[in-house]
N, C-alpha and C positions, 0 to 999 in steps of 0.2 A: 389943647381944646378939649375943655370939659366934657367930659360922658355925662348926659341926661340921665338920672337913676331912673326918675320913671318911666322912660324910653326903653333902656335896657332888661327893665320889668315885666314890662309889659310884652316887650320880643319874647323874654322867656316863659312870659302867662301865653302866648298865643303857641310854642311848642309844646306845651303842658295839653292845651287845649286840645292838639291838631293826635294828641300821645305819638307824639314826634321826639324820637331821643338827640340831646344836645351835647353838643360841651361848649361852655363857656371860659374863654383864655380871656386873662387880664397882665397889664404888665403891672409888674408889682416894686418892680429894681430897676435902676438904669444905672448905669456909671458907664462915663465920654458921653461920646455922640449918640444917637436913639434915634430912629428912625419917627418913635412916638412916645407921649410923657406918661408917668408913673399913672395910673387910673385907665388910659386906652384899653380899649376893648373891642374883640368880636363875638361869634358864635357862630359854630360850625357844627353842620347836620348834614348828612349822606354823605360825607367825604369831600364837602366845597364848602366855599365861605357862606354862611346866611344871613350876618348881619352883622354889620359895623366893622373894623378893619385896626391894624394893630400895626399898617404904616405899609401894607403889602410887602411887594419882593421878594429874595428867598428867606427871609428870616418870616414873613408872614407862611409861607407855603410851606416849611415846616414845623412850623406849629400848629398848619392844618392836618397835615400829617402824623402828628403826636396824635393830635385832638382826635383823629379816625381812630388812632390805635387804642385810646382809652375806650372808645363808645363800642370797640367790639369785644370789649372783656365784660364779664357778667355784672350784675348791677353797678353802681353809681362809683365814684371814682375823683379821688385829689391828689393833686399830683404839681411841687412845684421845682421849676428845672431852672437852670442857668444858661443860656444862649450867649457864645461871644457870638459878638458880631467880628469875625472871622470871616478869609473867602469864603470858607464853607456856607455862610450866612449871607453872603455876597456883600461884603460890608467889611473893611480895609483901613476901622478905625481906631480896630483894639478895644473898645468896648466891650462893654455887656450889659444883657435884657434878663431878667427875672420874670418868668411865665407862671404864672399861677394857672391851672388848667381845673376845670370843675365839672365833672361830665354829667349829664342827667338820664335815667334810662326811662324815660316816660312811657315807651310803648307795653303796650297792655295786650296779656294771653287770650287770646278767642273761644269765643264757647258758641262752637256750632250745635243748634239744637236741629233735628231732622224732624220735620213736622212744624205744623203753624196752627193747632188749632190750641184751647183753652190753657192747657195746660202749658202749651211751648211760653204760647204769649204770655201767661202767666208770669213763670219763670224770666221769660225776657225784658219782662218789665221792671225787672230788680238788679237790672247788671250795674248800675251803682253801690247799690248794697255790694255784690261778689265783686267790685273793682274789675269785671271784663268787658268785651268786647264783645257783642250779642250777632250770631250771624242766623235767622232759621232758613232753612231750606224744604220745598214741599214741591210735590210733582201737578198739583193745581194750580187754578187760575188765582186771584187774587178774589175775583165776584165768586169762587166755589169755599174758600173759605170761613168757618162759622169758628166764634167770632167772628164778625168784620174787623179789621184791622183797624187801630185807630188811627187820621189822617198824618199824625208826627210821631210813627214808634219811636222812641230811643234806641230803637235795634236796627239791623239791617234784613232783607228780605229778599231772599232769590227763589226766583220762580221757574222750573225748569223738570223737563221730563222726567230725565234718570235720576234723581239726586245720589246713587250712589256712587256719581261717574265722578261728582265733586270733591271726594274722600281724597283721590289721589293727587291732589292741587292744593291740597288745606296745609295748612302751618304743623308744621312733626308737633309742634311743645301744643297745639290745637287741644279743648276736650269736647268729647262728643257726648253728646245726649240724643238717642233715638229713641223716639216719638210719633211716628206717622200713623195717617188714616189706614194704612197696610199691614197686615203682619210679615206680607212678603216682601214689600218695601223693606220695610226693618230689617229686616235677615238679611238682607242684600246691602244692606247700609253695613252691619255687624259684618259679616262677612268679608267684605271687601274693607274694614277699619283691621282688621284679623292679619289681613294678607299684608298691609304695607303695617303693619306690629311696631310702630315709632310712637302712638300715643298713648300720654300719660293718662288720659282715663276716658273709656267707655262705657257707656251706661243707659243701662236699656229697659224701661219704662213697663213692667207689669210683675207678673206675681213667679213664685216657685215656679209654677206648674208651665205656665209661658216660658220661661229658660229652662226649666227640662226639656220640652220639645224641640228648642232653638237648637241646645245642647247636640241632640242627636241627631239632627239634620246638617249643624255644621262639622260637627263628628266624619258623617259620611261625605263631606267635601273634601274631607282631608285637613279640619282645623286640629291642632293639636291641644293636649292638657295644659301646658304651658300659657298657647295663644288665649284658650277658653278661660282660663285663670284672671285674666286681664281686662274682663269683663265685667262689671257693676248690675245687679240687675235681684231681687228688686233694686231701687233707688229711691235715696231719703237718708235722714238721719231715725226716722221714725215708720214706718209701716201700718198697711191697714185704711188710710183715710183716704175715699175716691173725692174727696170736693176737691176741686183743680185749684184753690188759692194754698189748703192747705199741704197739697201735693207738692206746688210752686216752694212754699218756706222750705220743707222740710227736704228735698232737692239742692235749693241755693245754701243751706247751711250746710248740707254735705257738700256741695263742689267749694263754698269756701275753707272749708277743713284739708279739701287735698289741694289747692292752694298753697296754704300755709305750708303744708309739708312740703309741697317741693319746692318754696320761695325757700324755707329750711334747708333743705336738702343741697339747693346750690350756693348756699353759702357757707355749708359745712367741707 
């Protein structure tokens, strides 16, 4: 059976749109008897077959295992492997199938912004520009937030009484921005983030003076110099402006620089 090109391209685009990593497996060579012909393909995601087939049985099971291993590695990968159709592959014909694996790492890093005010919303609106999934967390209700949230924001919003409690459940590669309506909540979020100690970026909105006050209080609570050195305050590539859109652009540029450095580090 010939695989319809548009169908598998649409399937891949669907995974990409969901930010869902997957691995495409294609039969590129056949010797002897085989379950499927050259060109047969499938897509593996979340450790299981997600689209198509290369013939089922033990051969497909082994291919799913190998695809899952590739997806566990950093970044995208391509591998070509020959699989003998022996008893291991549930075949006894003595032939061979060549499989091409191509993984797509489409999961996006998350930017978590504590606060849902003017600056937070302006930064979140730049999510596509930054190439990040954005989550806003606020202790207020949607009705209390100013400015009002758009009807269909391009980001997630979570309203919860104690925002700092969410820190412990965030993915460890998340980037954090702290800019709530309350200095006490800001401090609690930063303190929790420092205790967690795994985030590659923790940014706090405010002046040098605000950070000096926070540092003293956090030191009194046991924060070390090394932990405090992991906090960026003030935030943004340029300082001084108080206009929300200018702050948002400045902070977004800084976030892009951070993600590029992290990507280079993972490749190196």
